[in-house]
Backbone and ligand atoms as CSV (ligand in chain L), in Angstrom:
chain,resi,resn,atom,element,x,y,z
A,1,UNK,N,N,69.334,55.257,319.524
A,1,UNK,CA,C,69.665,53.856,319.829
A,1,UNK,C,C,70.863,53.785,320.776
A,2,UNK,N,N,70.714,52.998,321.825
A,2,UNK,CA,C,71.804,52.822,322.777
A,2,UNK,C,C,72.206,51.343,322.812
A,3,UNK,N,N,73.443,51.091,322.464
A,3,UNK,CA,C,73.976,49.729,322.554
A,3,UNK,C,C,74.509,49.507,323.964
A,4,UNK,N,N,74.008,48.480,324.599
A,4,UNK,CA,C,74.352,48.238,326.000
A,4,UNK,C,C,74.567,46.742,326.206
A,5,UNK,N,N,75.470,46.408,327.116
A,5,UNK,CA,C,75.730,44.994,327.387
A,5,UNK,C,C,74.922,44.528,328.595
A,6,UNK,N,N,74.631,43.262,328.597
A,6,UNK,CA,C,73.871,42.669,329.692
A,6,UNK,C,C,74.552,42.938,331.051
A,7,UNK,N,N,75.879,42.792,331.092
A,7,UNK,CA,C,76.641,43.030,332.332
A,7,UNK,C,C,76.494,44.467,332.821
A,8,UNK,N,N,76.428,45.396,331.872
A,8,UNK,CA,C,76.286,46.808,332.241
A,8,UNK,C,C,74.909,47.060,332.855
A,9,UNK,N,N,73.901,46.405,332.303
A,9,UNK,CA,C,72.555,46.518,332.871
A,9,UNK,C,C,72.552,45.986,334.307
A,10,UNK,N,N,73.232,44.867,334.499
A,10,UNK,CA,C,73.306,44.282,335.837
A,10,UNK,C,C,73.999,45.233,336.808
A,11,UNK,N,N,75.072,45.885,336.332
A,11,UNK,CA,C,75.813,46.810,337.185
A,11,UNK,C,C,74.926,47.988,337.618
A,12,UNK,N,N,74.129,48.479,336.687
A,12,UNK,CA,C,73.212,49.581,336.997
A,12,UNK,C,C,72.189,49.151,338.044
A,13,UNK,N,N,71.684,47.941,337.865
A,13,UNK,CA,C,70.660,47.449,338.797
A,13,UNK,C,C,71.233,47.225,340.196
A,14,UNK,N,N,72.463,46.691,340.242
A,14,UNK,CA,C,73.105,46.447,341.544
A,14,UNK,C,C,73.309,47.773,342.285
A,15,UNK,N,N,73.775,48.791,341.547
A,15,UNK,CA,C,73.978,50.104,342.175
A,15,UNK,C,C,72.655,50.670,342.689
A,16,UNK,N,N,71.623,50.536,341.884
A,16,UNK,CA,C,70.306,51.072,342.257
A,16,UNK,C,C,69.764,50.392,343.513
A,17,UNK,N,N,70.026,49.093,343.633
A,17,UNK,CA,C,69.540,48.359,344.814
A,17,UNK,C,C,70.359,48.731,346.056
A,18,UNK,N,N,71.647,48.985,345.838
A,18,UNK,CA,C,72.539,49.279,346.957
A,18,UNK,C,C,72.172,50.583,347.655
A,19,UNK,N,N,71.749,51.578,346.893
A,19,UNK,CA,C,71.481,52.884,347.499
A,19,UNK,C,C,70.027,53.023,347.952
A,20,UNK,N,N,69.179,52.052,347.590
A,20,UNK,CA,C,67.779,52.090,347.991
A,20,UNK,C,C,67.669,52.276,349.499
A,21,UNK,N,N,66.795,53.120,350.053
A,21,UNK,CA,C,65.696,53.848,349.387
A,21,UNK,C,C,66.104,55.208,348.824
A,22,UNK,N,N,67.422,55.452,348.724
A,22,UNK,CA,C,67.838,56.697,348.094
A,22,UNK,C,C,68.098,56.465,346.612
A,23,UNK,N,N,68.108,57.538,345.846
A,23,UNK,CA,C,68.419,57.425,344.420
A,23,UNK,C,C,69.918,57.209,344.241
A,24,UNK,N,N,70.264,56.351,343.305
A,24,UNK,CA,C,71.662,56.231,342.894
A,24,UNK,C,C,71.839,57.096,341.661
A,25,UNK,N,N,73.085,57.365,341.312
A,25,UNK,CA,C,73.339,58.066,340.059
A,25,UNK,C,C,74.744,57.759,339.579
A,26,UNK,N,N,74.980,58.073,338.341
A,26,UNK,CA,C,76.293,57.841,337.773
A,26,UNK,C,C,76.338,58.245,336.320
A,27,UNK,N,N,77.523,58.066,335.742
A,27,UNK,CA,C,77.766,58.515,334.379
A,27,UNK,C,C,77.897,57.332,333.434
A,28,UNK,N,N,77.496,57.574,332.199
A,28,UNK,CA,C,77.613,56.573,331.144
A,28,UNK,C,C,78.693,57.051,330.184
A,29,UNK,N,N,79.745,56.273,330.067
A,29,UNK,CA,C,80.875,56.646,329.219
A,29,UNK,C,C,80.873,55.742,327.997
A,30,UNK,N,N,81.060,56.332,326.843
A,30,UNK,CA,C,81.040,55.498,325.643
A,30,UNK,C,C,81.384,56.259,324.383
A,31,UNK,N,N,80.832,55.783,323.288
A,31,UNK,CA,C,81.118,56.359,321.973
A,31,UNK,C,C,79.811,56.731,321.286
A,32,UNK,N,N,79.877,57.825,320.529
A,32,UNK,CA,C,78.717,58.241,319.748
A,32,UNK,C,C,79.086,58.181,318.282
A,33,UNK,N,N,78.259,57.514,317.484
A,33,UNK,CA,C,78.443,57.645,316.039
A,33,UNK,C,C,77.077,57.831,315.406
A,34,UNK,N,N,76.856,59.025,314.907
A,34,UNK,CA,C,75.560,59.392,314.347
A,34,UNK,C,C,74.481,59.331,315.402
A,35,UNK,N,N,73.431,58.561,315.152
A,35,UNK,CA,C,72.311,58.453,316.084
A,35,UNK,C,C,72.515,57.326,317.083
A,36,UNK,N,N,73.637,56.634,316.945
A,36,UNK,CA,C,73.828,55.460,317.782
A,36,UNK,C,C,74.936,55.670,318.816
A,37,UNK,N,N,74.624,55.279,320.046
A,37,UNK,CA,C,75.608,55.389,321.126
A,37,UNK,C,C,75.962,53.990,321.595
A,38,UNK,N,N,77.221,53.820,321.969
A,38,UNK,CA,C,77.650,52.539,322.525
A,38,UNK,C,C,78.208,52.772,323.914
A,39,UNK,N,N,77.625,52.097,324.880
A,39,UNK,CA,C,78.076,52.235,326.261
A,39,UNK,C,C,79.326,51.379,326.469
A,40,UNK,N,N,80.395,52.015,326.978
A,40,UNK,CA,C,81.635,51.281,327.240
A,40,UNK,C,C,81.795,51.058,328.747
A,41,UNK,N,N,81.550,52.128,329.519
A,41,UNK,CA,C,81.774,52.058,330.960
A,41,UNK,C,C,80.627,52.663,331.748
A,42,UNK,N,N,80.261,51.980,332.820
A,42,UNK,CA,C,79.322,52.537,333.792
A,42,UNK,C,C,80.150,53.084,334.943
A,43,UNK,N,N,79.988,54.367,335.232
A,43,UNK,CA,C,80.768,54.991,336.305
A,43,UNK,C,C,79.849,55.471,337.422
A,44,UNK,N,N,79.697,54.668,338.465
A,44,UNK,CA,C,78.854,55.107,339.579
A,44,UNK,C,C,79.444,56.353,340.247
A,45,UNK,N,N,78.613,57.294,340.633
A,45,UNK,CA,C,79.079,58.464,341.395
A,45,UNK,C,C,78.248,58.561,342.667
A,46,UNK,N,N,78.714,59.401,343.586
A,46,UNK,CA,C,77.910,59.676,344.774
A,46,UNK,C,C,76.733,60.555,344.383
A,47,UNK,N,N,75.658,60.375,345.108
A,47,UNK,CA,C,74.539,61.294,344.984
A,47,UNK,C,C,74.808,62.454,345.925
A,48,UNK,N,N,75.135,63.624,345.350
A,48,UNK,CA,C,75.537,64.751,346.198
A,48,UNK,C,C,74.379,65.724,346.457
A,49,UNK,N,N,73.165,65.248,346.214
A,49,UNK,CA,C,71.998,66.094,346.508
A,49,UNK,C,C,71.946,66.380,347.998
A,50,UNK,N,N,71.770,67.642,348.349
A,50,UNK,CA,C,71.644,68.010,349.761
A,50,UNK,C,C,70.829,69.300,349.850
A,51,UNK,N,N,70.746,69.823,351.053
A,51,UNK,CA,C,69.938,71.034,351.260
A,51,UNK,C,C,70.448,72.183,350.386
A,52,UNK,N,N,71.762,72.308,350.303
A,52,UNK,CA,C,72.344,73.411,349.534
A,52,UNK,C,C,71.970,73.304,348.043
A,53,UNK,N,N,72.048,72.087,347.518
A,53,UNK,CA,C,71.689,71.888,346.112
A,53,UNK,C,C,70.209,72.194,345.909
A,54,UNK,N,N,69.405,71.756,346.852
A,54,UNK,CA,C,67.967,72.009,346.761
A,54,UNK,C,C,67.691,73.516,346.769
A,55,UNK,N,N,68.391,74.240,347.646
A,55,UNK,CA,C,68.217,75.702,347.728
A,55,UNK,C,C,68.666,76.378,346.440
A,56,UNK,N,N,69.810,75.912,345.904
A,56,UNK,CA,C,70.326,76.493,344.656
A,56,UNK,C,C,69.327,76.300,343.534
A,57,UNK,N,N,68.738,75.105,343.496
A,57,UNK,CA,C,67.789,74.844,342.435
A,57,UNK,C,C,66.560,75.736,342.579
A,58,UNK,N,N,66.147,75.956,343.830
A,58,UNK,CA,C,64.981,76.800,344.093
A,58,UNK,C,C,65.192,78.222,343.584
A,59,UNK,N,N,66.427,78.716,343.664
A,59,UNK,CA,C,66.675,80.088,343.212
A,59,UNK,C,C,66.611,80.164,341.681
A,60,UNK,N,N,66.855,79.044,341.008
A,60,UNK,CA,C,66.775,79.024,339.544
A,60,UNK,C,C,65.331,78.828,339.097
A,61,UNK,N,N,64.642,77.925,339.763
A,61,UNK,CA,C,63.278,77.592,339.357
A,61,UNK,C,C,62.401,77.467,340.597
A,62,UNK,N,N,61.868,78.596,341.031
A,62,UNK,CA,C,61.162,78.615,342.307
A,62,UNK,C,C,59.788,77.949,342.231
A,63,UNK,N,N,59.342,77.618,341.010
A,63,UNK,CA,C,58.018,77.011,340.890
A,63,UNK,C,C,58.023,75.548,341.338
A,64,UNK,N,N,59.217,74.982,341.450
A,64,UNK,CA,C,59.291,73.569,341.812
A,64,UNK,C,C,60.010,73.394,343.139
A,65,UNK,N,N,59.251,73.160,344.162
A,65,UNK,CA,C,59.870,72.935,345.449
A,65,UNK,C,C,60.563,71.587,345.447
A,66,UNK,N,N,61.778,71.534,345.948
A,66,UNK,CA,C,62.501,70.264,346.016
A,66,UNK,C,C,62.868,69.968,347.456
A,67,UNK,N,N,62.591,68.767,347.891
A,67,UNK,CA,C,63.015,68.341,349.210
A,67,UNK,C,C,64.517,68.076,349.178
A,68,UNK,N,N,65.149,68.110,350.337
A,68,UNK,CA,C,66.586,67.855,350.387
A,68,UNK,C,C,66.875,66.357,350.426
A,69,UNK,N,N,65.820,65.537,350.382
A,69,UNK,CA,C,65.990,64.096,350.515
A,69,UNK,C,C,66.516,63.437,349.238
A,70,UNK,N,N,67.469,62.528,349.409
A,70,UNK,CA,C,68.011,61.789,348.273
A,70,UNK,C,C,67.067,60.680,347.806
A,71,UNK,N,N,65.953,60.555,348.498
A,71,UNK,CA,C,64.975,59.546,348.076
A,71,UNK,C,C,64.249,59.983,346.811
A,72,UNK,N,N,64.300,61.277,346.509
A,72,UNK,CA,C,63.554,61.751,345.347
A,72,UNK,C,C,64.355,62.688,344.449
A,73,UNK,N,N,65.651,62.802,344.693
A,73,UNK,CA,C,66.479,63.664,343.846
A,73,UNK,C,C,67.900,63.132,343.795
A,74,UNK,N,N,68.591,63.515,342.735
A,74,UNK,CA,C,70.012,63.185,342.679
A,74,UNK,C,C,70.765,64.367,342.102
A,75,UNK,N,N,72.054,64.391,342.396
A,75,UNK,CA,C,72.912,65.413,341.825
A,75,UNK,C,C,74.319,64.849,341.716
A,76,UNK,N,N,74.975,65.168,340.624
A,76,UNK,CA,C,76.372,64.765,340.460
A,76,UNK,C,C,77.211,66.031,340.598
A,77,UNK,N,N,78.166,66.014,341.517
A,77,UNK,CA,C,78.976,67.201,341.777
A,77,UNK,C,C,79.712,67.624,340.508
A,78,UNK,N,N,79.720,68.941,340.205
A,78,UNK,CA,C,80.381,69.436,338.984
A,78,UNK,C,C,81.832,68.980,338.850
A,79,UNK,N,N,82.541,68.931,339.953
A,79,UNK,CA,C,83.950,68.529,339.912
A,79,UNK,C,C,84.088,67.063,339.470
A,80,UNK,N,N,83.147,66.237,339.910
A,80,UNK,CA,C,83.141,64.823,339.539
A,80,UNK,C,C,82.871,64.681,338.038
A,81,UNK,N,N,81.935,65.479,337.560
A,81,UNK,CA,C,81.573,65.468,336.141
A,81,UNK,C,C,82.755,65.913,335.279
A,82,UNK,N,N,83.422,66.989,335.712
A,82,UNK,CA,C,84.567,67.508,334.948
A,82,UNK,C,C,85.693,66.496,334.869
A,83,UNK,N,N,85.965,65.845,335.994
A,83,UNK,CA,C,87.048,64.875,336.019
A,83,UNK,C,C,86.713,63.675,335.125
A,84,UNK,N,N,85.471,63.243,335.192
A,84,UNK,CA,C,85.043,62.104,334.366
A,84,UNK,C,C,85.126,62.456,332.883
A,85,UNK,N,N,84.798,63.710,332.569
A,85,UNK,CA,C,84.865,64.184,331.193
A,85,UNK,C,C,86.306,64.119,330.682
A,86,UNK,N,N,87.211,64.569,331.526
A,86,UNK,CA,C,88.624,64.571,331.151
A,86,UNK,C,C,89.137,63.134,330.982
A,87,UNK,N,N,88.800,62.281,331.948
A,87,UNK,CA,C,89.216,60.868,331.875
A,87,UNK,C,C,88.699,60.222,330.593
A,88,UNK,N,N,87.454,60.539,330.248
A,88,UNK,CA,C,86.848,59.946,329.053
A,88,UNK,C,C,87.583,60.418,327.798
A,89,UNK,N,N,87.852,61.722,327.730
A,89,UNK,CA,C,88.547,62.283,326.556
A,89,UNK,C,C,89.916,61.667,326.392
A,90,UNK,N,N,90.610,61.454,327.531
A,90,UNK,CA,C,91.941,60.831,327.487
A,90,UNK,C,C,91.877,59.458,326.835
A,91,UNK,N,N,90.727,58.826,326.904
A,91,UNK,CA,C,90.561,57.492,326.314
A,91,UNK,C,C,89.815,57.566,324.983
A,92,UNK,N,N,89.715,58.770,324.418
A,92,UNK,CA,C,88.977,58.986,323.164
A,92,UNK,C,C,87.505,58.594,323.287
A,93,UNK,N,N,86.965,58.779,324.481
A,93,UNK,CA,C,85.551,58.469,324.701
A,93,UNK,C,C,84.826,59.743,325.140
A,94,UNK,N,N,83.525,59.629,325.302
A,94,UNK,CA,C,82.703,60.755,325.736
A,94,UNK,C,C,81.782,60.316,326.853
A,95,UNK,N,N,81.308,61.281,327.604
A,95,UNK,CA,C,80.182,60.974,328.483
A,95,UNK,C,C,78.949,60.995,327.587
A,96,UNK,N,N,78.251,59.881,327.533
A,96,UNK,CA,C,77.108,59.780,326.610
A,96,UNK,C,C,75.776,59.860,327.356
A,97,UNK,N,N,75.852,59.907,328.676
A,97,UNK,CA,C,74.595,60.009,329.406
A,97,UNK,C,C,74.770,59.898,330.904
A,98,UNK,N,N,73.630,59.911,331.571
A,98,UNK,CA,C,73.578,59.875,333.026
A,98,UNK,C,C,72.503,58.866,333.425
A,99,UNK,N,N,72.777,58.115,334.473
A,99,UNK,CA,C,71.727,57.219,334.953
A,99,UNK,C,C,71.369,57.561,336.387
A,100,UNK,N,N,70.157,57.242,336.761
A,100,UNK,CA,C,69.751,57.350,338.159
A,100,UNK,C,C,68.581,56.420,338.412
A,101,UNK,N,N,68.280,56.225,339.681
A,101,UNK,CA,C,67.205,55.296,340.014
A,101,UNK,C,C,65.989,56.049,340.537
A,102,UNK,N,N,64.860,55.380,340.468
A,102,UNK,CA,C,63.613,55.894,341.035
A,102,UNK,C,C,63.108,54.911,342.083
A,103,UNK,N,N,63.470,55.142,343.352
A,103,UNK,CA,C,62.990,54.246,344.406
A,103,UNK,C,C,61.460,54.304,344.529
A,104,UNK,N,N,60.849,53.151,344.394
A,104,UNK,CA,C,59.392,53.004,344.503
A,104,UNK,C,C,58.609,53.894,343.523
A,105,UNK,N,N,59.231,54.165,342.382
A,105,UNK,CA,C,58.543,54.855,341.297
A,105,UNK,C,C,58.911,54.188,339.978
A,106,UNK,N,N,58.114,54.502,338.964
A,106,UNK,CA,C,58.361,53.925,337.643
A,106,UNK,C,C,59.600,54.537,336.990
A,107,UNK,N,N,60.083,53.871,335.959
A,107,UNK,CA,C,61.286,54.319,335.246
A,107,UNK,C,C,60.939,55.395,334.212
A,108,UNK,N,N,60.183,56.383,334.672
A,108,UNK,CA,C,59.727,57.467,333.798
A,108,UNK,C,C,60.289,58.780,334.340
A,109,UNK,N,N,60.854,59.618,333.464
A,109,UNK,CA,C,61.472,60.850,333.959
A,109,UNK,C,C,60.463,61.781,334.620
A,110,UNK,N,N,60.903,62.437,335.672
A,110,UNK,CA,C,60.058,63.435,336.333
A,110,UNK,C,C,60.216,64.763,335.603
A,111,UNK,N,N,59.373,65.710,335.962
A,111,UNK,CA,C,59.479,67.047,335.381
A,111,UNK,C,C,60.836,67.665,335.748
A,112,UNK,N,N,61.293,67.351,336.930
A,112,UNK,CA,C,62.612,67.836,337.360
A,112,UNK,C,C,63.712,67.236,336.480
A,113,UNK,N,N,63.610,65.936,336.218
A,113,UNK,CA,C,64.597,65.278,335.347
A,113,UNK,C,C,64.659,65.989,333.992
A,114,UNK,N,N,63.488,66.340,333.487
A,114,UNK,CA,C,63.416,66.985,332.178
A,114,UNK,C,C,64.053,68.386,332.229
A,115,UNK,N,N,63.756,69.098,333.324
A,115,UNK,CA,C,64.239,70.475,333.445
A,115,UNK,C,C,65.763,70.545,333.440
A,116,UNK,N,N,66.405,69.551,334.031
A,116,UNK,CA,C,67.865,69.617,334.147
A,116,UNK,C,C,68.584,68.795,333.072
A,117,UNK,N,N,67.822,68.199,332.146
A,117,UNK,CA,C,68.437,67.301,331.155
A,117,UNK,C,C,69.103,68.080,330.021
A,118,UNK,N,N,70.125,67.447,329.458
A,118,UNK,CA,C,70.857,68.026,328.341
A,118,UNK,C,C,70.548,67.258,327.062
A,119,UNK,N,N,70.574,67.990,325.969
A,119,UNK,CA,C,70.441,67.375,324.649
A,119,UNK,C,C,71.574,66.375,324.447
A,120,UNK,N,N,71.332,65.404,323.608
A,120,UNK,CA,C,72.350,64.429,323.197
A,120,UNK,C,C,72.553,63.307,324.223
A,121,UNK,N,N,72.414,63.618,325.493
A,121,UNK,CA,C,72.655,62.597,326.514
A,121,UNK,C,C,71.542,61.544,326.529
A,122,UNK,N,N,71.931,60.332,326.900
A,122,UNK,CA,C,70.948,59.294,327.204
A,122,UNK,C,C,70.713,59.307,328.707
A,123,UNK,N,N,69.457,59.207,329.090
A,123,UNK,CA,C,69.108,59.178,330.513
A,123,UNK,C,C,68.486,57.840,330.853
A,124,UNK,N,N,69.283,57.006,331.510
A,124,UNK,CA,C,68.763,55.707,331.923
A,124,UNK,C,C,68.157,55.844,333.312
A,125,UNK,N,N,66.953,55.346,333.463
A,125,UNK,CA,C,66.294,55.342,334.771
A,125,UNK,C,C,65.990,53.903,335.161
A,126,UNK,N,N,66.345,53.573,336.389
A,126,UNK,CA,C,66.102,52.231,336.914
A,126,UNK,C,C,65.033,52.344,337.995
A,127,UNK,N,N,63.959,51.618,337.818
A,127,UNK,CA,C,62.925,51.590,338.844
A,127,UNK,C,C,63.298,50.552,339.898
A,128,UNK,N,N,63.224,50.956,341.182
A,128,UNK,CA,C,63.485,50.014,342.271
A,128,UNK,C,C,62.246,49.942,343.141
A,129,UNK,N,N,61.618,48.789,343.128
A,129,UNK,CA,C,60.406,48.619,343.921
A,129,UNK,C,C,60.734,47.771,345.146
A,130,UNK,N,N,60.545,48.385,346.320
A,130,UNK,CA,C,60.826,47.711,347.592
A,130,UNK,C,C,62.202,47.038,347.622
A,131,UNK,N,N,63.181,47.784,347.103
A,131,UNK,CA,C,64.566,47.315,347.188
A,131,UNK,C,C,65.016,46.448,346.035
A,132,UNK,N,N,64.092,46.111,345.134
A,132,UNK,CA,C,64.434,45.218,344.033
A,132,UNK,C,C,64.366,45.983,342.708
A,133,UNK,N,N,65.499,45.998,341.992
A,133,UNK,CA,C,65.541,46.701,340.708
A,133,UNK,C,C,64.694,45.988,339.671
A,134,UNK,N,N,63.902,46.748,338.950
A,134,UNK,CA,C,63.032,46.152,337.936
A,134,UNK,C,C,63.245,46.795,336.584
A,135,UNK,N,N,62.217,47.549,336.182
A,135,UNK,CA,C,62.229,48.185,334.880
A,135,UNK,C,C,63.421,49.144,334.714
A,136,UNK,N,N,64.014,49.089,333.534
A,136,UNK,CA,C,65.128,49.979,333.206
A,136,UNK,C,C,64.873,50.538,331.814
A,137,UNK,N,N,64.859,51.874,331.719
A,137,UNK,CA,C,64.554,52.485,330.426
A,137,UNK,C,C,65.533,53.599,330.132
A,138,UNK,N,N,65.770,53.813,328.846
A,138,UNK,CA,C,66.627,54.917,328.432
A,138,UNK,C,C,65.777,55.972,327.727
A,139,UNK,N,N,66.063,57.229,328.036
A,139,UNK,CA,C,65.306,58.351,327.490
A,139,UNK,C,C,66.250,59.363,326.885
A,140,UNK,N,N,65.774,60.057,325.885
A,140,UNK,CA,C,66.551,61.186,325.368
A,140,UNK,C,C,65.605,62.303,324.954
A,141,UNK,N,N,66.141,63.519,324.974
A,141,UNK,CA,C,65.309,64.679,324.647
A,141,UNK,C,C,65.108,64.788,323.152
A,142,UNK,N,N,63.918,65.214,322.762
A,142,UNK,CA,C,63.706,65.545,321.350
A,142,UNK,C,C,63.941,67.060,321.172
A,143,UNK,N,N,63.662,67.567,319.989
A,143,UNK,CA,C,63.948,68.976,319.690
A,143,UNK,C,C,63.101,69.946,320.505
A,144,UNK,N,N,62.006,69.444,321.077
A,144,UNK,CA,C,61.146,70.294,321.903
A,144,UNK,C,C,61.418,70.137,323.396
A,145,UNK,N,N,62.588,69.565,323.703
A,145,UNK,CA,C,62.993,69.342,325.088
A,145,UNK,C,C,61.997,68.445,325.843
A,146,UNK,N,N,61.429,67.489,325.114
A,146,UNK,CA,C,60.567,66.482,325.736
A,146,UNK,C,C,61.292,65.135,325.665
A,147,UNK,N,N,61.111,64.339,326.714
A,147,UNK,CA,C,61.751,63.026,326.710
A,147,UNK,C,C,61.021,62.043,325.802
A,148,UNK,N,N,61.785,61.307,325.032
A,148,UNK,CA,C,61.263,60.202,324.240
A,148,UNK,C,C,62.037,58.949,324.637
A,149,UNK,N,N,61.359,57.822,324.588
A,149,UNK,CA,C,62.040,56.567,324.887
A,149,UNK,C,C,63.134,56.334,323.861
A,150,UNK,N,N,64.273,55.871,324.343
A,150,UNK,CA,C,65.366,55.541,323.428
A,150,UNK,C,C,65.475,54.010,323.347
A,151,UNK,N,N,65.590,53.531,322.148
A,151,UNK,CA,C,65.691,52.087,321.958
A,151,UNK,C,C,67.030,51.589,322.493
A,152,UNK,N,N,66.976,50.477,323.233
A,152,UNK,CA,C,68.203,49.869,323.750
A,152,UNK,C,C,68.426,48.550,323.031
A,153,UNK,N,N,69.651,48.365,322.578
A,153,UNK,CA,C,70.009,47.117,321.931
A,153,UNK,C,C,71.006,46.398,322.832
A,154,UNK,N,N,70.616,45.243,323.310
A,154,UNK,CA,C,71.517,44.500,324.194
A,154,UNK,C,C,72.499,43.702,323.344
A,155,UNK,N,N,73.783,44.054,323.473
A,155,UNK,CA,C,74.793,43.453,322.603
A,155,UNK,C,C,75.674,42.473,323.370
L,1,ZN,ZN,ZN,64.366,61.020,338.199
């Protein structure tokens, strides 16, 4: 279960529309208690996907060719993630997930999304059709590393 505010949903959608036709991405900062997460802050980040990232990924998993285009991939730079982690801890918060958009695709995780996903995190995907943000869904991994829809409670 992910507790989210209406304003936070709007912020995610605005970011997704702004970067269209490229994918947007960012971090979800909040609190975890048991099975329930509460989103406190939406932290937009740059999409640092590029040829080098695509090449690096290919050396790890050569079965999946990745284009260098940000229209179909996203990446958050490790340094950005580390700094956000530290900032969150300083405020007694955690990074509870990652969001990104799917330009002209549904809000359903790709096989690539699944391959790079971490347990415990919530993965919000925003579908942007022809520049307009629509469907927004949250996903989390189950014990078999498969994505399951996560219930969102708008608070
Ligand atoms: Zn994706």
